[in-house]
C-alpha positions in Angstrom: 31.3 -48.7 51.4 30.7 -50.0 47.9 30.0 -53.6 47.6 30.6 -55.6 44.4 26.9 -56.2 43.9 26.2 -52.4 43.9 29.0 -52.0 41.4 27.5 -54.7 39.2 24.0 -53.0 39.4 25.5 -49.7 38.6 27.4 -51.0 35.6 24.3 -52.8 34.3 22.3 -49.5 34.5 24.9 -47.4 32.7 23.4 -48.1 29.3 20.0 -46.9 30.5 21.5 -43.8 32.0 23.2 -43.1 28.7 20.0 -43.5 26.8 18.1 -41.2 29.1 20.8 -38.6 28.9 20.8 -38.8 25.1 17.0 -38.5 24.9 17.2 -35.4 27.2 19.8 -33.8 25.0 17.7 -34.5 21.9 14.6 -33.1 23.5 16.5 -29.9 24.4 17.6 -29.6 20.7 14.1 -30.3 19.4 12.6 -27.7 21.8 15.1 -25.1 20.7 14.2 -25.8 17.0 10.5 -25.5 17.9 11.1 -22.2 19.6 13.1 -20.9 16.6 10.4 -21.9 14.2 7.8 -20.3 16.4 9.8 -17.0 16.6 10.3 -16.9 12.8 6.6 -17.6 12.2 5.6 -14.8 14.5 8.1 -12.4 12.8 6.6 -13.3 9.4 3.1 -12.8 10.8 4.0 -9.4 12.1 5.5 -8.4 8.7 2.4 -9.6 6.8 0.1 -7.7 9.1 2.2 -4.6 8.7 2.2 -5.0 4.9 -1.6 -5.5 5.0 -2.2 -2.4 7.1 0.1 -0.4 4.8 -1.8 -1.7 1.7 -5.1 -0.9 3.4 -3.9 2.6 4.3 -2.6 3.1 0.8 -5.9 1.9 -0.6 -7.9 4.2 1.7 -5.7 7.1 0.7 -6.2 6.3 -3.0 -9.9 6.0 -2.4 -10.1 9.4 -0.7 -7.9 10.9 -3.4 -10.1 9.4 -6.1 -13.2 10.8 -4.4 -11.6 14.2 -4.3 -10.6 13.9 -7.9 -14.1 12.9 -8.8 -15.5 16.0 -7.0 -13.0 18.3 -8.6 -13.7 16.7 -12.0 -17.5 17.2 -11.5 -16.9 20.9 -10.5 -14.7 21.4 -13.6 -17.4 19.9 -15.8 -20.1 22.1 -14.2 -17.9 25.2 -14.6 -17.2 24.4 -18.2 -20.9 23.8 -18.9 -21.8 27.1 -17.3 -19.0 28.9 -19.3 -20.3 27.3 -22.5 -23.8 28.5 -21.8 -22.6 32.0 -21.1 -20.6 32.0 -24.3 -23.5 30.8 -26.3 -25.6 33.7 -25.0 -23.1 36.3 -26.1 -21.9 34.5 -29.2 -23.7 37.0 -31.5 -21.8 40.0 -30.1 -18.3 38.5 -30.1 -15.7 39.8 -32.6 -12.2 38.8 -33.3 -9.2 41.0 -33.9 -5.6 39.8 -34.1 -4.1 42.9 -32.5 -6.5 43.2 -29.6 -7.1 39.5 -28.7 -9.3 36.6 -29.6 -12.6 37.6 -28.1 -13.9 41.2 -27.8 -17.3 41.7 -26.3 -19.3 44.6 -27.7 -22.5 45.5 -25.9 -24.9 48.0 -27.5 
């Protein structure tokens, strides 16, 4: 049985119950917003790390390619230097003929 005093107490507490329910709903919304922000932050962090690793990989590939290019360039210079030395040795015996070619070696 409900007595009039209990009804009066219940009616007086309705505003407090409403406030508590409103705060609970607001907290749920705020928590959802926080989780959404956290998820977007983690997604951006993963993208940044992926981009950084790709940049680092690209840089390391470029470094290794530049090292290989440097080695090839050094070999090319050494070869051309040796070729120039051998040409200078035989320079006195080199003739030129338009029909036969540019360099004709004649050894006596």
